Each structure stands twice: as C-alpha cells, then as structure tokens.
KEVEXVEX-866641 format. One record per residue (C-alpha): chain; x, y, z; residue number from 1. Coordinates in nm, 3 decimals, always signed. Layout:
@chain=A | x=X | y=Y | z=Z | n=NUM
...
END
This chain:
@chain=A | x=+10.435 | y=+12.644 | z=+8.059 | n=1
@chain=A | x=+10.689 | y=+12.651 | z=+7.786 | n=2
@chain=A | x=+10.559 | y=+12.296 | z=+7.627 | n=3
@chain=A | x=+10.221 | y=+12.447 | z=+7.614 | n=4
@chain=A | x=+10.359 | y=+12.713 | z=+7.376 | n=5
@chain=A | x=+10.522 | y=+12.435 | z=+7.122 | n=6
@chain=A | x=+10.379 | y=+12.457 | z=+6.802 | n=7
@chain=A | x=+10.394 | y=+12.078 | z=+6.777 | n=8
@chain=A | x=+10.219 | y=+12.059 | z=+7.101 | n=9
@chain=A | x=+9.848 | y=+12.097 | z=+6.944 | n=10
@chain=A | x=+9.939 | y=+11.817 | z=+6.688 | n=11
@chain=A | x=+10.052 | y=+11.622 | z=+6.942 | n=12
@chain=A | x=+9.784 | y=+11.637 | z=+7.130 | n=13
@chain=A | x=+9.533 | y=+11.606 | z=+6.874 | n=14
@chain=A | x=+9.715 | y=+11.273 | z=+6.803 | n=15
@chain=A | x=+9.683 | y=+11.154 | z=+7.158 | n=16
@chain=A | x=+9.282 | y=+11.261 | z=+7.153 | n=17
@chain=A | x=+9.255 | y=+11.023 | z=+6.821 | n=18
@chain=A | x=+9.454 | y=+10.749 | z=+6.982 | n=19
@chain=A | x=+9.236 | y=+10.716 | z=+7.268 | n=20
@chain=A | x=+8.921 | y=+10.732 | z=+7.094 | n=21
@chain=A | x=+9.056 | y=+10.448 | z=+6.866 | n=22
@chain=A | x=+9.110 | y=+10.262 | z=+7.185 | n=23
@chain=A | x=+8.780 | y=+10.406 | z=+7.360 | n=24
@chain=A | x=+8.602 | y=+10.244 | z=+7.012 | n=25
@chain=A | x=+8.758 | y=+9.894 | z=+7.103 | n=26
@chain=A | x=+8.637 | y=+9.895 | z=+7.409 | n=27
@chain=A | x=+8.264 | y=+10.018 | z=+7.336 | n=28
@chain=A | x=+8.264 | y=+9.682 | z=+7.087 | n=29
@chain=A | x=+8.377 | y=+9.484 | z=+7.370 | n=30
@chain=A | x=+8.129 | y=+9.610 | z=+7.632 | n=31
@chain=A | x=+7.838 | y=+9.584 | z=+7.335 | n=32
@chain=A | x=+7.949 | y=+9.246 | z=+7.268 | n=33
@chain=A | x=+7.916 | y=+9.149 | z=+7.685 | n=34
@chain=A | x=+7.570 | y=+9.345 | z=+7.695 | n=35
@chain=A | x=+7.444 | y=+9.116 | z=+7.421 | n=36
@chain=A | x=+7.599 | y=+8.823 | z=+7.592 | n=37
@chain=A | x=+7.436 | y=+8.876 | z=+7.886 | n=38
@chain=A | x=+7.065 | y=+8.972 | z=+7.767 | n=39
@chain=A | x=+7.079 | y=+8.682 | z=+7.545 | n=40
@chain=A | x=+7.187 | y=+8.455 | z=+7.853 | n=41
@chain=A | x=+6.918 | y=+8.608 | z=+8.109 | n=42
@chain=A | x=+6.647 | y=+8.581 | z=+7.792 | n=43
@chain=A | x=+6.719 | y=+8.208 | z=+7.760 | n=44
@chain=A | x=+6.854 | y=+8.113 | z=+8.086 | n=45
@chain=A | x=+6.534 | y=+7.905 | z=+8.174 | n=46
@chain=A | x=+6.530 | y=+7.723 | z=+7.842 | n=47
@chain=A | x=+6.877 | y=+7.612 | z=+7.869 | n=48
@chain=A | x=+7.065 | y=+7.313 | z=+7.976 | n=49
@chain=A | x=+7.296 | y=+7.271 | z=+8.258 | n=50
@chain=A | x=+7.584 | y=+7.222 | z=+8.007 | n=51
@chain=A | x=+7.469 | y=+7.517 | z=+7.785 | n=52
@chain=A | x=+7.440 | y=+7.737 | z=+8.094 | n=53
@chain=A | x=+7.793 | y=+7.659 | z=+8.213 | n=54
@chain=A | x=+7.912 | y=+7.732 | z=+7.901 | n=55
@chain=A | x=+7.764 | y=+8.056 | z=+7.820 | n=56
@chain=A | x=+7.854 | y=+8.170 | z=+8.180 | n=57
@chain=A | x=+8.231 | y=+8.068 | z=+8.105 | n=58
@chain=A | x=+8.199 | y=+8.286 | z=+7.777 | n=59
@chain=A | x=+8.075 | y=+8.584 | z=+7.953 | n=60
@chain=A | x=+8.386 | y=+8.564 | z=+8.238 | n=61
@chain=A | x=+8.620 | y=+8.518 | z=+7.917 | n=62
@chain=A | x=+8.509 | y=+8.820 | z=+7.786 | n=63
@chain=A | x=+8.507 | y=+8.993 | z=+8.109 | n=64
@chain=A | x=+8.827 | y=+8.924 | z=+8.168 | n=65
@chain=A | x=+8.942 | y=+9.016 | z=+7.780 | n=66
@chain=A | x=+8.759 | y=+9.346 | z=+7.824 | n=67
@chain=A | x=+8.986 | y=+9.386 | z=+8.182 | n=68
@chain=A | x=+9.295 | y=+9.285 | z=+8.018 | n=69
@chain=A | x=+9.234 | y=+9.529 | z=+7.734 | n=70
@chain=A | x=+9.158 | y=+9.849 | z=+7.968 | n=71
@chain=A | x=+9.469 | y=+9.754 | z=+8.156 | n=72
@chain=A | x=+9.688 | y=+9.751 | z=+7.824 | n=73
@chain=A | x=+9.508 | y=+10.032 | z=+7.624 | n=74
@chain=A | x=+9.579 | y=+10.299 | z=+7.948 | n=75
@chain=A | x=+9.966 | y=+10.139 | z=+7.925 | n=76
@chain=A | x=+9.944 | y=+10.180 | z=+7.563 | n=77
@chain=A | x=+9.813 | y=+10.570 | z=+7.579 | n=78
@chain=A | x=+10.062 | y=+10.641 | z=+7.851 | n=79
@chain=A | x=+10.339 | y=+10.546 | z=+7.621 | n=80
@chain=A | x=+10.184 | y=+10.748 | z=+7.314 | n=81
@chain=A | x=+10.183 | y=+11.030 | z=+7.549 | n=82
@chain=A | x=+10.538 | y=+11.015 | z=+7.642 | n=83
@chain=A | x=+10.693 | y=+10.923 | z=+7.284 | n=84
@chain=A | x=+10.504 | y=+11.220 | z=+7.214 | n=85
@chain=A | x=+10.610 | y=+11.491 | z=+7.474 | n=86
@chain=A | x=+10.939 | y=+11.338 | z=+7.477 | n=87
@chain=A | x=+11.069 | y=+11.525 | z=+7.195 | n=88
@chain=A | x=+10.928 | y=+11.826 | z=+7.299 | n=89
@chain=A | x=+11.070 | y=+11.822 | z=+7.659 | n=90
@chain=A | x=+11.401 | y=+11.754 | z=+7.525 | n=91
@chain=A | x=+11.366 | y=+12.032 | z=+7.283 | n=92
@chain=A | x=+11.294 | y=+12.298 | z=+7.560 | n=93
@chain=A | x=+11.574 | y=+12.148 | z=+7.828 | n=94
@chain=A | x=+11.809 | y=+12.188 | z=+7.523 | n=95
@chain=A | x=+11.692 | y=+12.537 | z=+7.476 | n=96
@chain=A | x=+11.680 | y=+12.649 | z=+7.857 | n=97
@chain=A | x=+12.030 | y=+12.513 | z=+7.864 | n=98
@chain=A | x=+12.140 | y=+12.679 | z=+7.570 | n=99
@chain=A | x=+12.003 | y=+13.061 | z=+7.726 | n=100
@chain=A | x=+12.183 | y=+12.952 | z=+8.021 | n=101
@chain=A | x=+12.506 | y=+12.910 | z=+7.918 | n=102
@chain=A | x=+12.491 | y=+13.162 | z=+7.660 | n=103
@chain=A | x=+12.397 | y=+13.404 | z=+7.940 | n=104
@chain=A | x=+12.657 | y=+13.299 | z=+8.193 | n=105
@chain=A | x=+12.362 | y=+13.155 | z=+8.408 | n=106
@chain=A | x=+12.525 | y=+12.878 | z=+8.684 | n=107
@chain=A | x=+12.161 | y=+12.759 | z=+8.737 | n=108
@chain=A | x=+11.804 | y=+12.764 | z=+8.635 | n=109
@chain=A | x=+11.542 | y=+12.686 | z=+8.843 | n=110
@chain=A | x=+11.138 | y=+12.647 | z=+8.709 | n=111
@chain=A | x=+10.988 | y=+12.862 | z=+8.985 | n=112
@chain=A | x=+10.630 | y=+12.738 | z=+8.917 | n=113
@chain=A | x=+10.685 | y=+12.364 | z=+9.013 | n=114
@chain=A | x=+11.054 | y=+12.485 | z=+9.239 | n=115
@chain=A | x=+11.223 | y=+12.223 | z=+8.991 | n=116
@chain=A | x=+11.626 | y=+12.252 | z=+8.887 | n=117
@chain=A | x=+11.589 | y=+12.301 | z=+8.495 | n=118
@chain=A | x=+11.989 | y=+12.390 | z=+8.481 | n=119
@chain=A | x=+12.306 | y=+12.368 | z=+8.659 | n=120
@chain=A | x=+12.637 | y=+12.450 | z=+8.603 | n=121
@chain=A | x=+12.864 | y=+12.158 | z=+8.671 | n=122
@chain=A | x=+13.132 | y=+12.409 | z=+8.855 | n=123
@chain=A | x=+12.859 | y=+12.474 | z=+9.126 | n=124
@chain=A | x=+12.875 | y=+12.094 | z=+9.248 | n=125
@chain=A | x=+12.950 | y=+12.156 | z=+9.597 | n=126
@chain=A | x=+12.975 | y=+11.756 | z=+9.689 | n=127
@chain=A | x=+13.323 | y=+11.771 | z=+9.761 | n=128
@chain=A | x=+13.323 | y=+12.060 | z=+9.984 | n=129
@chain=A | x=+13.062 | y=+11.897 | z=+10.197 | n=130
@chain=A | x=+13.282 | y=+11.590 | z=+10.239 | n=131
@chain=A | x=+13.561 | y=+11.819 | z=+10.361 | n=132
@chain=A | x=+13.331 | y=+12.029 | z=+10.628 | n=133
@chain=A | x=+13.249 | y=+11.701 | z=+10.754 | n=134
@chain=A | x=+13.567 | y=+11.519 | z=+10.744 | n=135
@chain=A | x=+13.423 | y=+11.224 | z=+10.506 | n=136
@chain=A | x=+13.658 | y=+11.036 | z=+10.235 | n=137
@chain=A | x=+13.516 | y=+10.890 | z=+9.898 | n=138
@chain=A | x=+13.574 | y=+10.516 | z=+10.094 | n=139
@chain=A | x=+13.256 | y=+10.385 | z=+10.260 | n=140
@chain=A | x=+13.208 | y=+10.441 | z=+10.604 | n=141
@chain=A | x=+13.281 | y=+10.102 | z=+10.789 | n=142
@chain=A | x=+13.149 | y=+10.044 | z=+11.108 | n=143
@chain=A | x=+13.418 | y=+9.925 | z=+11.399 | n=144
@chain=A | x=+13.345 | y=+9.578 | z=+11.502 | n=145
@chain=A | x=+13.441 | y=+9.384 | z=+11.876 | n=146
@chain=A | x=+13.679 | y=+9.141 | z=+11.786 | n=147
@chain=A | x=+13.590 | y=+8.827 | z=+12.036 | n=148
@chain=A | x=+13.856 | y=+8.641 | z=+12.121 | n=149
@chain=A | x=+13.884 | y=+8.258 | z=+12.187 | n=150
@chain=A | x=+14.004 | y=+8.142 | z=+12.498 | n=151
@chain=A | x=+14.377 | y=+8.054 | z=+12.491 | n=152
@chain=A | x=+14.357 | y=+7.664 | z=+12.594 | n=153
@chain=A | x=+14.641 | y=+7.723 | z=+12.861 | n=154
@chain=A | x=+14.598 | y=+8.050 | z=+12.993 | n=155
@chain=A | x=+14.196 | y=+8.049 | z=+12.957 | n=156
@chain=A | x=+14.234 | y=+8.434 | z=+12.885 | n=157
END
C-alpha cells in the first residue's frame, strides 16, 4: 500500500496512538471513579437514609451517562484525528498518481488490489455515447399522463 510507504505515515500513526492513549486515560479515570462510587454505595447502603440512597443512585446514574457520552465523543474525536492526519497523505498520493498518469499518457489507472479507479482522463467519459445508443436526451424523462376529460354538459361526451 502506497500510504504505508510514505515517511509521514509513521509520525501520523504515533500521533494517533498517543491521542488514543490520552482518551483511554481519561476513560480509565472516569471508570475508576465509577467503581469507587459503586463500592462506597454498596458498603454504606444499609446505613443510608432513603434520600441519601436516591442521591447516591442519581450520582452513579449521572456518572454512567457521562462515561457513555465520553466514549461516544472520544470515538468520534479519534476518527476525526485519524482523518485529519491521513487526508494530506491521501492527497499527496492522489496527486502523484495523477501526475504519473498524465506524464506517461495513461488514460486511466486502477488499484488492482481494491478494484478502485484512481485516475481517469476526462476524455474517456462515454456518457454521451451511451445516451446516443439509448436514444436519450439531457431532458429528464416524463411519463405520459392519461388525459381525463370532463364530459361536455350539452353532448355528454
């Protein structure tokens, strides 16, 4: 894979791993806090009044929600970080592929490992030829609607 060979790939991978570690560290801190609250609640539950129990249960529930929200946000944030770091490399590779194709007179270039078209000369657009073959125009097709006539009052037709 071309992207794996780019020198900046290693730094990007390290940056992504470091970012993921930071997110994981925060999640572990939140999980430890949750575990401590659960243990504290279980140890003291028998001695708690109903209002204190309700308050502690609400605290635990709120923390559960914060943890879930953080997990979602962290996943989205990590994905964005990956995209931000990989996008310049992808653009560099695309530009190099395009340049090589143009310089060597290639009409198209396909990534055989993925079956993906990487480059195509715009002169190879066959849409006009296909339209002609199908007797189509650029105007969108319209369905013919049956006309419904109101009967003439005098003739009844």
